[in-house]
PASEBA-1860 file (N, C-alpha, C; in nm, 3 decimals):
! residues 153
1> MPNILVDA> 1.495/-0.825/0.715/1.392/-0.730/0.757/1.322/-0.674/0.634 ~ 1.191/-0.666/0.641/1.120/-0.612/0.525/1.134/-0.460/0.515 ~ 1.119/-0.410/0.395/1.106/-0.267/0.372/0.958/-0.237/0.359 ~ 0.922/-0.110/0.379/0.784/-0.068/0.357/0.786/0.031/0.241 ~ 0.711/0.000/0.136/0.701/0.085/0.019/0.559/0.139/0.014 ~ 0.546/0.269/-0.009/0.415/0.333/-0.005/0.381/0.391/-0.141 ~ 0.266/0.351/-0.194/0.209/0.411/-0.314/0.151/0.544/-0.264 ~ 0.237/0.647/-0.263/0.208/0.768/-0.186/0.117/0.869/-0.254
9> DGCPVVDE> 0.092/0.855/-0.384/0.001/0.950/-0.451/-0.138/0.939/-0.389 ~ -0.177/1.038/-0.313/-0.309/1.039/-0.251/-0.324/0.948/-0.131 ~ -0.215/0.896/-0.078/-0.222/0.805/0.037/-0.244/0.886/0.165 ~ -0.351/0.856/0.239/-0.381/0.933/0.360/-0.304/0.889/0.485 ~ -0.221/0.784/0.475/-0.156/0.729/0.594/-0.003/0.728/0.583 ~ 0.053/0.823/0.513/0.198/0.830/0.497/0.265/0.850/0.633 ~ 0.221/0.948/0.708/0.283/0.978/0.839/0.266/0.861/0.936 ~ 0.149/0.798/0.934/0.124/0.684/1.022/0.216/0.566/0.986
17> TIRVAGKF> 0.238/0.546/0.857/0.327/0.440/0.812/0.469/0.463/0.863 ~ 0.517/0.586/0.850/0.652/0.620/0.896/0.663/0.600/1.047 ~ 0.560/0.638/1.120/0.559/0.623/1.265/0.570/0.475/1.305 ~ 0.489/0.390/1.243/0.493/0.247/1.275/0.627/0.186/1.234 ~ 0.674/0.219/1.115/0.803/0.165/1.067/0.916/0.202/1.161 ~ 0.912/0.323/1.216/1.016/0.368/1.309/1.026/0.282/1.433 ~ 0.913/0.230/1.479/0.912/0.143/1.597/0.987/0.012/1.572 ~ 0.994/-0.028/1.446/1.056/-0.155/1.411/1.190/-0.137/1.339
25> GLKVQLFC> 1.231/-0.012/1.319/1.356/0.015/1.248/1.350/-0.024/1.102 ~ 1.232/-0.014/1.041/1.215/-0.051/0.901/1.231/0.069/0.809 ~ 1.290/0.047/0.695/1.309/0.150/0.593/1.177/0.175/0.520 ~ 1.145/0.304/0.498/1.024/0.342/0.426/1.063/0.416/0.299 ~ 1.002/0.377/0.188/1.019/0.447/0.061/0.882/0.494/0.014 ~ 0.873/0.622/-0.019/0.750/0.681/-0.071/0.762/0.694/-0.222 ~ 0.670/0.637/-0.296/0.671/0.644/-0.442/0.560/0.738/-0.486 ~ 0.598/0.843/-0.561/0.498/0.937/-0.609/0.542/0.993/-0.743
33> DTSHMMQR> 0.444/1.044/-0.819/0.481/1.104/-0.946/0.509/1.252/-0.927 ~ 0.555/1.315/-1.033/0.603/1.453/-1.024/0.493/1.553/-0.988 ~ 0.366/1.515/-1.000/0.260/1.608/-0.962/0.221/1.593/-0.814 ~ 0.280/1.497/-0.745/0.251/1.474/-0.603/0.379/1.472/-0.520 ~ 0.474/1.558/-0.552/0.603/1.556/-0.483/0.583/1.569/-0.332 ~ 0.654/1.486/-0.257/0.647/1.495/-0.111/0.780/1.451/-0.051 ~ 0.810/1.508/0.061/0.928/1.471/0.140/0.880/1.453/0.283 ~ 0.926/1.348/0.346/0.894/1.326/0.488/1.020/1.280/0.558
41> EGAETVMV> 1.039/1.332/0.678/1.150/1.286/0.761/1.122/1.140/0.797 ~ 1.225/1.058/0.786/1.210/0.916/0.818/1.176/0.830/0.698 ~ 1.175/0.891/0.579/1.143/0.814/0.458/1.222/0.868/0.340 ~ 1.250/0.779/0.247/1.314/0.817/0.120/1.202/0.835/0.018 ~ 1.212/0.939/-0.064/1.112/0.962/-0.168/1.169/0.920/-0.303 ~ 1.090/0.842/-0.376/1.127/0.801/-0.512/1.028/0.869/-0.606 ~ 1.082/0.962/-0.686/0.999/1.036/-0.782/0.992/0.960/-0.913 ~ 0.873/0.955/-0.971/0.849/0.884/-1.095/0.781/0.979/-1.193
49> SKGMDAVD> 0.817/0.969/-1.320/0.751/1.052/-1.421/0.602/1.022/-1.423 ~ 0.523/1.123/-1.462/0.380/1.104/-1.474/0.351/1.001/-1.582 ~ 0.246/0.930/-1.564/0.202/0.831/-1.662/0.113/0.730/-1.593 ~ 0.020/0.676/-1.670/-0.075/0.581/-1.613/-0.001/0.462/-1.554 ~ -0.020/0.438/-1.427/0.040/0.326/-1.354/0.192/0.331/-1.346 ~ 0.254/0.444/-1.380/0.401/0.454/-1.377/0.455/0.428/-1.237 ~ 0.393/0.487/-1.136/0.437/0.467/-0.998/0.425/0.319/-0.961 ~ 0.315/0.257/-0.999/0.292/0.116/-0.965/0.403/0.027/-1.020
57> FVLVNKMG> 0.441/0.049/-1.145/0.541/-0.038/-1.207/0.680/-0.016/-1.148 ~ 0.715/0.108/-1.118/0.845/0.134/-1.056/0.848/0.072/-0.916 ~ 0.742/0.091/-0.841/0.735/0.037/-0.705/0.748/-0.115/-0.706 ~ 0.670/-0.182/-0.788/0.672/-0.329/-0.788/0.806/-0.383/-0.837 ~ 0.875/-0.308/-0.922/1.008/-0.351/-0.967/1.114/-0.331/-0.860 ~ 1.092/-0.239/-0.766/1.188/-0.214/-0.659/1.164/-0.299/-0.535 ~ 1.043/-0.353/-0.522/1.012/-0.430/-0.401/1.076/-0.568/-0.407 ~ 1.098/-0.623/-0.291/1.152/-0.758/-0.281/1.055/-0.850/-0.211
65> KGDIVVTQ> 1.084/-0.978/-0.217/1.002/-1.078/-0.149/0.998/-1.044/0.001 ~ 0.877/-1.043/0.056/0.861/-1.016/0.198/0.844/-0.870/0.234 ~ 0.857/-0.780/0.135/0.836/-0.638/0.162/0.687/-0.609/0.180 ~ 0.658/-0.498/0.248/0.521/-0.452/0.272/0.494/-0.335/0.179 ~ 0.379/-0.337/0.112/0.339/-0.226/0.026/0.206/-0.172/0.076 ~ 0.202/-0.040/0.096/0.080/0.029/0.136/0.019/0.088/0.011 ~ -0.102/0.043/-0.024/-0.167/0.090/-0.146/-0.318/0.074/-0.138 ~ -0.389/0.157/-0.213/-0.534/0.144/-0.228/-0.567/0.074/-0.360
73> DYGLAAMV> -0.464/0.049/-0.440/-0.480/0.002/-0.578/-0.481/-0.152/-0.582 ~ -0.595/-0.209/-0.620/-0.606/-0.355/-0.626/-0.510/-0.416/-0.728 ~ -0.490/-0.348/-0.840/-0.398/-0.399/-0.942/-0.256/-0.408/-0.890 ~ -0.212/-0.303/-0.822/-0.078/-0.304/-0.762/-0.070/-0.412/-0.654 ~ -0.174/-0.423/-0.574/-0.175/-0.525/-0.469/-0.160/-0.665/-0.529 ~ -0.225/-0.690/-0.642/-0.215/-0.821/-0.707/-0.071/-0.847/-0.752 ~ -0.004/-0.745/-0.805/0.136/-0.761/-0.848/0.227/-0.786/-0.727 ~ 0.200/-0.717/-0.616/0.278/-0.737/-0.494/0.264/-0.880/-0.444
81> LAKKGYAI> 0.142/-0.931/-0.442/0.119/-1.068/-0.397/0.189/-1.168/-0.489 ~ 0.190/-1.141/-0.619/0.257/-1.230/-0.714/0.407/-1.236/-0.689 ~ 0.463/-1.127/-0.636/0.606/-1.123/-0.604/0.635/-1.164/-0.459 ~ 0.536/-1.223/-0.395/0.549/-1.274/-0.257/0.573/-1.163/-0.155 ~ 0.508/-1.047/-0.179/0.512/-0.938/-0.083/0.381/-0.934/-0.006 ~ 0.370/-0.836/0.083/0.250/-0.815/0.163/0.191/-0.680/0.123 ~ 0.061/-0.676/0.099/-0.006/-0.553/0.061/-0.115/-0.522/0.162 ~ -0.122/-0.394/0.199/-0.219/-0.348/0.299/-0.277/-0.216/0.251
89> NQNGRLYT> -0.407/-0.196/0.273/-0.466/-0.069/0.230/-0.469/0.032/0.343 ~ -0.518/0.152/0.313/-0.514/0.264/0.407/-0.605/0.245/0.527 ~ -0.690/0.143/0.524/-0.778/0.114/0.637/-0.731/-0.007/0.717 ~ -0.615/-0.062/0.678/-0.560/-0.175/0.751/-0.601/-0.311/0.698 ~ -0.670/-0.313/0.585/-0.711/-0.441/0.526/-0.594/-0.502/0.450 ~ -0.564/-0.626/0.482/-0.459/-0.698/0.410/-0.517/-0.756/0.283 ~ -0.447/-0.735/0.174/-0.482/-0.803/0.049/-0.417/-0.940/0.055 ~ -0.491/-1.043/0.018/-0.439/-1.179/0.024/-0.475/-1.253/-0.104
97> DDNIDRLL> -0.415/-1.369/-0.121/-0.451/-1.453/-0.235/-0.597/-1.494/-0.228 ~ -0.654/-1.495/-0.108/-0.794/-1.534/-0.090/-0.894/-1.424/-0.125 ~ -0.853/-1.296/-0.119/-0.951/-1.190/-0.145/-0.922/-1.106/-0.270 ~ -0.803/-1.116/-0.329/-0.767/-1.024/-0.437/-0.850/-1.046/-0.564 ~ -0.881/-1.171/-0.598/-0.961/-1.196/-0.719/-1.099/-1.133/-0.707 ~ -1.161/-1.147/-0.591/-1.294/-1.088/-0.570/-1.288/-0.936/-0.578 ~ -1.185/-0.876/-0.519/-1.171/-0.730/-0.523/-1.149/-0.680/-0.666 ~ -1.065/-0.749/-0.742/-1.041/-0.711/-0.881/-1.170/-0.725/-0.963
105> SMRHVSKK> -1.246/-0.829/-0.937/-1.371/-0.850/-1.008/-1.472/-0.739/-0.977 ~ -1.480/-0.701/-0.849/-1.571/-0.592/-0.809/-1.529/-0.461/-0.876 ~ -1.397/-0.437/-0.884/-1.348/-0.315/-0.950/-1.389/-0.315/-1.097 ~ -1.378/-0.430/-1.162/-1.413/-0.442/-1.303/-1.563/-0.415/-1.325 ~ -1.646/-0.473/-1.241/-1.791/-0.452/-1.252/-1.825/-0.305/-1.231 ~ -1.765/-0.242/-1.131/-1.791/-0.100/-1.104/-1.750/-0.014/-1.222 ~ -1.638/-0.047/-1.284/-1.592/0.029/-1.401/-1.693/0.016/-1.516 ~ -1.744/-0.104/-1.537/-1.844/-0.126/-1.643/-1.970/-0.045/-1.616
113> VRQAGGRT> -2.014/-0.040/-1.492/-2.133/0.037/-1.455/-2.110/0.185/-1.487 ~ -1.991/0.238/-1.449/-1.961/0.379/-1.475/-1.952/0.407/-1.625 ~ -1.892/0.316/-1.700/-1.881/0.334/-1.845/-2.018/0.336/-1.912 ~ -2.113/0.266/-1.853/-2.248/0.262/-1.908/-2.332/0.380/-1.861 ~ -2.270/0.473/-1.786/-2.342/0.591/-1.740/-2.399/0.579/-1.600 ~ -2.378/0.466/-1.537/-2.427/0.446/-1.402/-2.335/0.510/-1.300 ~ -2.378/0.508/-1.177/-2.300/0.565/-1.069/-2.269/0.458/-0.965 ~ -2.153/0.471/-0.906/-2.117/0.382/-0.795/-2.089/0.468/-0.674
121> KGPKKRQR> -2.107/0.409/-0.558/-2.088/0.482/-0.433/-1.938/0.503/-0.409 ~ -1.899/0.624/-0.375/-1.760/0.655/-0.345/-1.725/0.619/-0.202 ~ -1.600/0.637/-0.165/-1.559/0.604/-0.029/-1.619/0.701/0.072 ~ -1.639/0.651/0.194/-1.690/0.739/0.300/-1.578/0.831/0.350 ~ -1.618/0.940/0.413/-1.520/1.035/0.465/-1.429/0.967/0.567 ~ -1.301/0.996/0.555/-1.201/0.933/0.641/-1.214/0.986/0.784 ~ -1.208/0.892/0.878/-1.220/0.924/1.020/-1.090/0.886/1.091 ~ -1.069/0.941/1.210/-0.952/0.908/1.290/-0.946/0.757/1.320
129> EDDLAFMK> -1.062/0.696/1.337/-1.068/0.552/1.364/-1.006/0.473/1.249 ~ -1.019/0.523/1.125/-0.959/0.456/1.009/-0.807/0.455/1.021 ~ -0.750/0.569/1.064/-0.605/0.577/1.083/-0.559/0.481/1.192 ~ -0.636/0.473/1.301/-0.600/0.385/1.411/-0.608/0.238/1.370 ~ -0.710/0.203/1.292/-0.723/0.065/1.243/-0.606/0.030/1.152 ~ -0.566/0.126/1.068/-0.450/0.104/0.980/-0.324/0.079/1.063 ~ -0.300/0.166/1.160/-0.179/0.154/1.241/-0.178/0.022/1.319 ~ -0.292/-0.019/1.371/-0.300/-0.146/1.445/-0.267/-0.263/1.353
137> SLTKLCEE> -0.324/-0.264/1.235/-0.302/-0.374/1.141/-0.158/-0.375/1.090 ~ -0.102/-0.257/1.058/0.036/-0.250/1.011/0.132/-0.291/1.122 ~ 0.105/-0.250/1.244/0.189/-0.289/1.358/0.190/-0.441/1.374 ~ 0.073/-0.501/1.367/0.063/-0.647/1.379/0.143/-0.716/1.268 ~ 0.130/-0.668/1.145/0.204/-0.727/1.033/0.355/-0.712/1.053 ~ 0.399/-0.594/1.095/0.541/-0.571/1.120/0.593/-0.660/1.232 ~ 0.513/-0.676/1.337/0.553/-0.765/1.448/0.575/-0.907/1.397 ~ 0.480/-0.956/1.317/0.491/-1.092/1.264/0.614/-1.107/1.175
145> LTKNSSDE> 0.635/-1.011/1.085/0.744/-1.023/0.989/0.881/-1.003/1.053 ~ 0.892/-0.912/1.150/1.022/-0.892/1.215/1.052/-1.009/1.307 ~ 0.950/-1.067/1.370/0.970/-1.187/1.452/1.018/-1.302/1.365 ~ 0.954/-1.321/1.250/0.993/-1.428/1.158/1.134/-1.410/1.107 ~ 1.174/-1.285/1.077/1.309/-1.264/1.024/1.414/-1.283/1.134 ~ 1.380/-1.252/1.259/1.477/-1.274/1.367/1.484/-1.424/1.403 ~ 1.374/-1.497/1.383/1.374/-1.643/1.407/1.461/-1.716/1.305 ~ 1.470/-1.658/1.183/1.548/-1.722/1.076/1.698/-1.706/1.094
153> K> 1.740/-1.614/1.180/1.883/-1.588/1.199/1.948/-1.691/1.287
END
């Protein structure tokens, strides 16, 4: 059975993740740094010292093949895919080998624009529909993975 690991610093779908995981009996671990301490019933919290990408590196080192990682971070998603895990963002979009290179490239271009003094459009305000889309996509992924793990037994 897969575990669900959440890049919890600023993650808007922590409670939704725990709710979906509970339906499948999956373990949830929340990874956050000391400036974003959080505790949630139904999840274990892993505290990490502050530092650039510190949470990402601890999380990816603790994940196993087939685990699910909830993150908005394309770099972390790429590391998860390299370790044969599943990565999903807060809107329910699955990161895949087919889309991660394009997403990383877009992030790089946006960073260059900002460094040159330009502006890029920020994310739109989060709506309830975004949470529902996330829960639907995570539920579907959990169904597929738990079915596959029970078929292997």
